N, C-alpha and C positions, 0 to 999 in steps of 0.2 A: 504494500500500500504506500509506504513511504517513497519507494523508488518511482512509482507512478506519479506521485505528487511532485517530486523533484524534477522528473523529466518534463512534466507539464509546465512547471515554472520556467525552466530553461528554454523550452520551446517558445513560450510566450515572450521571453526576453529577446530571443532572436527574431521572432516574427514582428514585434513592435519596434525594433531598432530603427528601421527606415522611417517610421512615423515620427519619432521623437528626435532623431539626429538628421542633420543635413548631409552627413558623409555616408558613403556606401559601406555596407558590411563587408569587410575584407578578411582574408585568412589571418592577417596579423592581429585582428581583434577576436576572431572566432576561436582560434586554438588556445590562446591564454585563458579565454573565458571558460572553455571546456575543461582545461587543466584546473582552474580555480574551483569549478563546480565539483570536479572529482576529489580535490583536496578537502573541500568543505562538506562532502556528503557524509563522512563518518561522524564528525561532531554534530551535524544536524540530526543524524539518526540516534545518537547517544543522549541528546538533550532530554527527551522524555524519561529515560532511565535515570539520569542524574536528578531530574526534578522529583522523581519518585523517591530516590534515596534521601534527598534533603527533607522531604515531607515526613518520611518515616523516622529519620533521625530526630527531627524536631518534636514529633509526637512522642517518641520514646523518652526523650530527655524530659519533656513536660510530665509524663507519667512517673518517671523516677523521682523527680523533684517533689511531686505531689505525694508519692508514697513515703519518701524520707521525711516529709514534713508532718506526717500524721502523729498523733499523740502516742499511739502504741509504740511506734518505732522510736520516738524520742525518749519515752520512758525506758525502753530496753537499752538504748544507747547510754542514758544516764546511769542505769544500773551497771552496765558493763564498765563504764568509767570508774564507778565506785569500787568494783571488784578489782580492777587493775591497780587502782591507787592502794588498796589494802595489800595486794600481793607484792607490789614494789616496796611498800613501807616495811612489810615483814622481811623481805629479802635484804633490805638495807639494814634493818636492825640486827639480823643474824650475822651479816658481814661485819658490822661494827662491834659486836660482842665476841667475835672470833669463833662462833659456832659454824657448823656445816651450812653450806648454802642450800642444801636439799631440804625440801619440805617434808614434814612428818605427816604421812598420809594415814597413819594408824588411828588418828583421833576421830 
């Protein structure tokens, strides 16, 4: 479908050239135009895919930010921070007293 549309656009450009320009259509103008059309065909075909990726990335980022902003996740994050602070403080106190750095899991 995209190739048909591209071909139709380029055909129209060549067909309407004599209408808009006073100079005749020469091979010096036609061949660079065809080369440019060939070079631009891949980016033109990839544009819808790129637009889809951008929309999906933006939607996903919005959902992740919304999820991380919920109260439940915020409470768990706060609880995890408290546990980490307790573990680090216990490790520091054992290091400063000269005891083993391993935790006693038998309690």
